[in-house]
C-alpha angles and dihedrals in degrees: 000000000000102000128029118226093261093056092041092054089046089052091049093050092048090047091050091051091049092050091052092049094046093050092047090050095049093048092045088052094048091046092050102043107018108047095146096047111108093356112178128203137137099253097052102037103014090237121149112228132177093224115063100204122087118259131173115257101210103111091109091071091068091054092051097043091052090045090057090045089054090055094045092046096055092040090057093056117101114271092359098105092096089074089062088063095050109116093220090055091046092050095050092045094050094043092045090050090050092049091053088051094048089053092043090054092048092049091049104038105013092236128216112274090235091055088049091051092051090052092050090047086052090055090053091048092052091052092048092048088052091051094252100131140120117267102211101139137016092251111090094204092057092047091051091050090048092048092052090049090051096049095043092045095051094044089053093041096053087047094052092048092058092090104109136040113285097353103114096037096049093044091049089048090056091050091051088052084060091054090050093047090054093046090053093044089054090056091232100120096115109100093340111163095199091056091054090052093046095048089047094054093041088054091049091052091053091049091051094044089065087069098028098052113104121312086038123205095187140026128216093225124199085300087071101031094051093048093047089045096059093036092054093042092053092045088051090054091051098044114013103041095051096083101106129134114244093242134123091258112122096201125034123185092204091066088071097054100077096050090043091054099044093043092042097127102046092040094051092043097047094043091048094051094041094050094045096047092049089051088054089047092246130137110260090212096063115094121248144156093251100104124122088254091059094048090051087055092047085062088062096260113145121245091248092052091047088058092047091050092055093044089053092046091052093046092046090053089049089050091050089053095050094082087061092048093051094041093246086137125037119234111256138138091262091053089049092050091049093052094045087050091054088052092046093050090048091050092049091048091057090047086057089048090048092053094046090049092047089052092051090050094052090046090056093046090052091048091051 
C-alpha cells in the first residue's frame, strides 16, 4: 500500500480544490475572451431556451479538461499505471470523449438528430465492448440492448434537463455525490481510480456553477450535457446497477431501485415531457418550454428556487436510498414495493405541479 488513508484523503481534498479552481479559471477565461464561441439562441440554432438573452455555451470544456486531468493525475502516480490499461477505464474514457465530441459538433454545426443518435449509440457500443454493461438478464443480447437504452436515455435526459440556469450542473453534482457515497460505503477509497474521476468532475461542476447559477453568465451546451450524460450513465452501470442478489433469478426488480432513486430528477422530467408530448402528438425530441422546471416557474417560483427544489428532491431520494446501501433494510419484495411507491408518489406529485403550472400559464395568456 503506497498511501495510508490519511494521506490519500489529503490528496483527494487537494485534488478537489484544484479541480474547482481549474474549472473556475477555464470558464472565466472563456467568458472573458470567447463570448461568441458556442453562442445559443433561438434564431441562430432554433433551440428553445428559457432565458431570452444570448450566452456562450462553452462550460462543457471545463468538465472534459478536468476529466482528462483526473486520468493524467492518477496515471502519473507511482505504481498506478496499471489502471490506465483497465478495459473498463479505457471504455469510459473513450465513450466520454466521444460524448464530448458529439456535443461539440452539435454546438458548432447543429448536427442532424439522426447523426447525434448514431453517436450516442456508438458511446453505448464502446462501453459494451469494454465490458461496461448492465447485467439484467442471463441473455447477453438483451443486456446489451438494455445498456444501449440506458446510455442513450441518460444522454438525452441530461441534455433535455439543461433548460434553465443551474439545473443540469447541480442535478449532476448530486448524482456524483451518490457515486462517492457508494465508493466510501464499499470501503474502497484507497487508491480508487473512479473516485479520483468522480471528485474531478464534481469539482468541475462546482467551478462551472459559479457562472451558471441564476442569473447565468454561461451555459454548458451540448458539449457539456453529452459528456455528462455518457459519464453519468457509465458511472451508473458501474455503481448503481450492481445491486443484485446472488440468486438464480434471471430478472430482479430490486436491481432497478438504486438507479431510479439516484436519477430521480432526470428520469421524472424526461418521462413527463416524453409522455405528454406524445399524447399531444408532438415529437419528444423537439425543444419546448414544457419541462417540470418551466411549470414550477409558471407557478411564480424563481429560477433559483426551482433549482433548489430539484436539488433537494435529488438529495432526498439519495437519502431514501442510503438505508439500502448500508444494509439497514433487507432486500425483499415488500421493500421493493415501498421504494417503487415512493418514486410513484414523487412522480405523481410533479404531475400535479405540472398541471397547476400549466393552468397558471393559460390564465396569464387569457389575461393578456
